[in-house]
C-alpha positions in Angstrom: 25.2 -4.0 7.0 24.3 -5.4 9.9 20.1 -6.2 10.2 18.3 -4.0 13.0 15.5 -5.7 13.8 13.8 -2.8 15.4 14.1 -0.6 12.3 12.8 -3.4 10.5 9.1 -3.3 12.9 9.5 1.0 12.8 9.2 0.7 9.0 6.5 -1.9 9.2 4.5 0.3 11.6 5.2 3.1 9.9 3.7 1.7 6.5 0.7 0.7 8.4 -0.2 3.8 9.6 -0.5 5.6 6.4 -3.6 6.5 4.8 -5.1 4.4 1.9 -3.7 5.5 -1.3 -0.4 7.3 0.7 3.2 5.8 0.2 6.0 6.1 2.5 9.0 7.6 1.3 12.3 7.0 2.4 15.6 8.0 1.6 17.9 7.6 4.3 20.6 4.8 2.8 20.1 1.9 6.2 16.5 2.3 5.9 16.1 2.1 2.2 18.4 -1.2 2.6 16.0 -2.8 5.6 13.0 -1.6 3.5 14.4 -3.8 0.2 14.8 -6.6 2.9 11.2 -6.4 3.8 10.3 -6.4 0.1 12.1 -9.1 -0.5 10.5 -11.1 2.6 7.2 -10.7 1.2 6.3 -8.4 4.0 5.9 -4.9 2.4 5.6 -3.5 -1.4 7.5 -0.5 -2.7 8.8 1.1 -5.5 12.8 1.4 -5.9 12.9 5.0 -7.2 16.6 5.2 -6.7 18.4 8.4 -8.4 21.8 7.8 -9.8 23.7 9.6 -6.9 21.7 7.8 -3.7 18.9 5.4 -2.8 15.0 6.2 -2.6 12.2 3.6 -2.2 8.5 4.3 -1.8 6.6 1.5 0.2 3.3 1.0 -1.5 1.9 -0.9 1.5 2.2 -3.7 3.7 1.9 -7.4 2.3 -0.4 -9.8 4.2 2.6 -11.3 5.8 3.5 -7.8 6.8 -0.1 -7.2 8.5 0.2 -11.0 9.9 3.7 -10.6 11.7 2.4 -7.0 13.3 -0.5 -8.7 14.6 1.9 -11.4 16.8 4.3 -8.8 17.7 1.8 -6.6 19.3 1.2 -9.5 22.1 3.5 -8.4 24.8 4.6 -11.7 25.4 5.4 -12.0 21.9 7.3 -9.5 21.8 9.4 -9.6 24.6 10.5 -13.1 24.1 11.2 -12.0 20.6 13.7 -9.1 21.6 15.0 -11.7 24.3 15.9 -13.6 21.2 17.5 -10.7 19.1 19.4 -9.5 22.2 20.6 -13.2 23.1 21.8 -13.8 19.6 23.5 -10.7 19.2 21.5 -9.6 16.6 22.3 -12.7 14.4 19.0 -13.8 13.8 17.3 -14.4 10.0 14.4 -12.2 9.8 12.5 -15.2 8.2 13.7 -17.2 11.7 11.5 -14.3 13.9 8.8 -14.0 11.7 8.7 -17.8 12.2 9.1 -17.2 15.7 6.3 -14.7 16.1 4.0 -17.0 14.7 5.0 -19.9 16.6 5.1 -18.0 20.2 1.8 -16.6 19.0 0.2 -20.0 18.5 1.7 -21.0 21.6 -0.4 -18.4 23.7 -3.7 -20.0 22.1 -3.0 -23.7 23.3 
């Protein structure tokens, strides 16, 4: 599976938009795999509810790192820099690298 950073961002934003107490059900296999990676990266909390014949997860909430990342990429300069890096790398940058770069770019704007 090839990582899709735009899909990561979409899942994070959809989770952020959830009303308190509601969960995001994800059943598309590609979205499930990306949600599991977001969980592994400490950006969301989820419950794996995969049945025997498929995949399904319920995203419960954003973790602090997910909120922080979304806060960084809301800045258009940060978002454009990250998109350009993803494009230049052919999508081969590890997710933790992009999270760290989003933080760095946001910090650089303050100094």
